[in-house]
N, C-alpha and C positions, 0 to 999 in steps of 0.2 A: 269781062267777067270779074277781074280783080278790082276794077273801079267800082262795079256794082256792089261787090262784097264789102269794100271799104265804106261805101256810102251807107249801106245797111248798118254796119257797126257803129258809125257816127250817129245815125238816127236812133239806134237802140240806146246808146250811151246817153244821148240827149234826153230821151224819154225818161230814163231812170232819174236823171238830175231834175228835170222839170216836174215830174210827178212827186218827187220828194218835196219840192217847194210848194206844190199844190197842197200836199198833206200838211205842210207847215202853216200856211195861211188858213186852211180849213180848221186845224186844231186850235190856232190862235183865236179865230172868230168864235168857235164853239165854246171855248173855255173862258172867253170874256163874259159871256152871258150866264154860264152855268152857276157861278157862285151867287148871283143876285136873283135868279128865278124864284126860289122859295119866298124871299122877301117881297118880290114884285107881286106874286100871287096873293099873299096874305095881307100885306100892308097897303098895297096900291089898289088891287082889284077887290080885296076883301073876301077872298074865297075861303071856304072851310076846308078842313084837312081831307075830307072825303073827295071833294072835287079836285083838289090838288093831286091826290092819289090817282084819280081817274085820268087826269090829263097826262101825268108822267108815265102811268102804267100803259096808256094807249100809245104813247110815244115809243116805249120799249117794244111793245108788240108789233107796231107798224114797221119799226126798223128791222126786226127779225124777219118778218114776212117778206119785205121787199129785198132783203139781202138774198134770199133764196130765189125769188122771182127774177131779179135782175141778172143773177148768175145764169139761170136757165136761158133767159132771153138772149143774153150776150153770146152764149154758145151757139144759139140757133141762128141769129141774124148776122153774126160775125161783125158787129159794129160796137165794140166795147167803148171806144172814145165817145161816141154819141151819148151812151148811157151815163158815162162819167160826167160829161158836160151838163146833161139835163139834171142829174142828181145834185151837183154843186149849185146849179142855178136855182133849183127849188129850195135848197137850204138857205141860200142867200136871201131869197124872197121872204121865206118864213121868218128869219131873224130880223130883217129890216122892218117888216110889217108889225112886229111886236111893239114897235114904237108908237103905233096908233091904236093899240088895243085898249079897250075900256070895259070889256065884258068878259066873263068866263068862257062863253062859247066862242068868242073871237080868239082867245088865247088857245083854246083847244084846237081850233081850225089851223091857226098859223104854226103851232107846234107840230101838228100832224103833217103839214106841208114840209117843214124842216125834217121830220122823221122819215117821210117817204124819200126825200132827197138823200138823206144820210144812208138809208138802206140801199138805195138804188146804185150809188156810186162805188160802194166798197168792193164787191166781188169783181166787177169788170176792171176796176183800177188795179186790183191785185193781179188779175190775169194779164193786164197790159205790162205790169212790172216784170212778171215772169217771162212773157214773150220777148221782152226787151233785154233780157239778161241771159248770159251763157250759164250753163250748168255749173261751171267752176266758180262763178261769181254770184250765184243766186243768193247765198247767205248775206254777202255784202250788200246786194241791191235791196233786199228787204230790211236789213239792218239800217241802211241809209234812210229808207222811208220812215221807219220807226223813230230814228234819231230826230229828224226834222219835225215829224208829227208831234213828238213829245216835247221838243223845244217850244213849239207853238203852245202846247198845253201848259208848259212851265211859265211862259211869258204872259199868257192870257189873263190869269187871275191877278198877276202883279200889275198889269196895265189897268185892269178894272179897279184895283185897290187905289192906284194913283189917281185915276179919274174921279173916284168917289171923294177922295181928299180934296182934289182940285175944285170940285163942284159942291163943296161942303155947304155953301150958303143957299143952295137951291133945295126945294122940297124933293122928297124921295122920288115921286113920279117923274119929275123933270130930269133928275139925275139918271134914273134907270133908262128912260127913253132915249137920252143922248147916247148912252152906252149901246143900246140896241141899234141905233143908227150907225154908229162907228163900227160895230161888229158886222152889220150887214154890208157896209162898204168894204171892209177887209175881206169878207167872203167873196165879193165880186172879183177879187184878184185871182181866185181859183178858176173862175170862168175864163178870164182873159188868158191865163197861162195854158189852160187845157185847150181852148179854141185855137190859139195862135201857134203854140209850140209843140204840142203832143202830136206825133205822127203815127198813123196806123196803116199797115199794109193789109189789103184785103186778103182774107183766107178763102181759098177755094175748097170745095168739098161738096158732097152730095146733099148735105143738110144746110149748106150756106144759104141764108135768106129765108129759111123756113123755120117756123116755131115748132119745136118738138120737145117732148118730155123724155129725157134719156137719163135713167139712173143706173145705167150699166156699170158706172164707175164704182158702185157700192159692192166691191169685192176686193179680194187680195189685200195688198198692203194698205190701201187707202181705208178700207173698211176696218181693218185691225187698228190702224192709227186713230181712226175716228172713234172707235169704241174706247180705246185707252184714254183719249182726250176727254170723253164724256165722264169717265170714272174719275179722272183727276178733277174735272170741273165741279163734280158733285160736292167736293170738299172745298171749293174755291168760292165762298159766299161773297156777297157784296162787300166792297171795301169800307162801307159805312160801319161795319162791325169792327174794323181796325180803329176807326175814329172813336167809336164808343168805348173800345178797350183802352185807348189812349187816355180818354177822359176818366175812365174807371180807375186808372193807375195814378192820375193826378195832373195830366196835361191840361192847361187852361185852353178854353175854346179859342181865344184870340191867337194862340200859338199854332193851332192846327194847320192853317194855310201855309205857314213857313215850313212846317215839317213835310207837308205834301209837296211843296216846291223842292225841298231837298230830295225827296223820292224821285220826282220827275227829272231832276238834274242828273242823278246817278243813272236813271233809265236812259236818258238821252245820250250821255257821254259814252256809255258802254254798249249801246246797240250795234254800232258799226264794228267795234272789235269782236263782239260776240258773233256777229254774222260772218266776219272773216275767219274766225276760229272754226266755225261750222263748215266753211268751205275747205278747210285744211284737214280736220280730223273726223268730219262726218257730223251731220245734223243731229242724229239720234244721240250721240255722245254729249253734245252741248245741251240738248233738251233734258236729258237725264240729270246733268249737272244742275240745270236750272230748277228742276223739280226737287232735287235734293236740298238746294238752297231754300226753296219755298217751304219744304218740310221743316227745316231747322228754324226758319223765321217764324212759322206758325207755332212751333214748339216754344220759341222764345216769347211770343205774345201770350201763350198760355201761362208761362212761368214769370212773366214780367212783374216787377214789384216797384220799380222806381222810374221816374220820368226819363232819365238818361237811357234807360233800356229801350224806350220807345223811339228815341232819336236814332239809335244805332240800328234797331230793327227795320225802321223805315228806309234807311240807306241800303241795307242788304235786300230789302224788298224790291228796290229799284234794280239791283243786280239780277234778281230772279226774272223780272219783266224783260230786261235787256237780253237775257239768255234764252228766252222762250218765245216771245211774241213774234218777232220777225223771223226767227229760225224755224218756228213751227209752220209759218206760211211758206217758207222756202222748201220745207219738207213736203208740204202738199203739192207745190209746183213740181217737185222732183219726181214724185211717185204717181202723178196723174198726167195723162197726155194733154197736149195743148188744146185739143178740140173740146175737152170736158172740164177745163180749169175753171171757167166761170161758174158752172154748177157746183164743182167741188168747193170753191171758195165760198159760194153762197151758203151751202150746207154747213161748212165748217164754221163760218162767222156767225150764222144765225143760231146754230145749235148751242154754241157757247153762251149766247145771250139767253136762250130759252131755258137751258139747264140751270143758269144762274138763279132763276126764280125759285125752284124747289130747293136749291142749295141754300139760299138765303132764308127761306122759311124754316128749313131744318136747323140752320144755325141759330135762328131766333128761338126755336123750341129748346135746343140744347142749352142756350144761355139762360132762359127763364126757368127751365125745369131741373137743370143740373148745376151749372155754375158758369160765370163769364169765361172761364178757361176752356170749357168743354168744346165749343165750336172749333177752337184752334187745335186741340188734340185730334179732333175728327179730321180736320183739313190736313194735318201732318200725316195722319194714317192713310188718307186717300192718295196723297202724293207718293208715299212709299209703295203702295199697291201699284200705282201707275208706273213707277220706275221699274218694278219687278216685271210687270206685264210687257212693257216696251222691250225689256231685255229678253224675256221668254219667247216673245213672238218674233224675235230677230228682225225687227223693223228698222232697216237702215236706209239712209238717204243722203 
């Protein structure tokens, strides 16, 4: 019995480590192509802005839908690893085949393949991380995931920048397609790691192996936390508005990638410490702290007048992300039983993406009709309301 328990602990610890590196290579691959997609659409394929919007809007919608579906399915069939594997495989195929794209409809098809894969793997991967971690180390485990994922996102654009410089003598279509091929090859590392090294113990239960829709988790602490997160997210518009505000204050376009890299660096370096802190003092306390930082950062963006303000604010914005992204997922894992975690993570992840659309539309309206500072005042206010409700509802985890 002792040997079995020791073996289980080793497998669980290995799963957390391996899934962290899976997230790293997934983030690296994704953020290698993200900076060049707009130019590829417009300059190489010659697509108009409406079609570009249709493609990327379809991607966002598909990701959100499949986050929910994959979570439900993973709870029903008890095979989370298989869904993670298939998800990363589809993303790798979608990115690799962008290299042979010559038409808009092809770009739409391959981006949707990538989107289905991205949506499919998120909820079951989070559920696997939660299953492979003890309650006392849940914050650390999700912080570790966010750290490596964000390091990949930090390095991806820098590698792409270097490749673009290295391939300077080639035409844009050739340069972009080489980057798509390299991104696809990097993405296949996620498949190898998942297939060879992630272990999953079968879960017994009356619903195991059957597809069922079970939303009974929408009650109690999870429902309250879900509502509070939606209120906070309503004020958390697209980060594109942060870039627009930076340019509005005087930051040059060429400097934006460096500032975003600074943000990702702070985010990556502080994710594990924030997760460990949540294990010690409670997840709700760290989330409240993160939302307070967010409120102050957004207030800072509203009041910013000089470029150096933007540099400092982006660094603190990384602190907010580190304090909330992984910690919030560990909170979900803590307040939902293991049998429903796939569905819970699917609803949680997808809803944040879906609410981001009206949040961004509202932010654009406030920017145009009132002032460039207005969306940030609104975001800060939503953060303060969320902090108050999280405290009033006594949601602890």
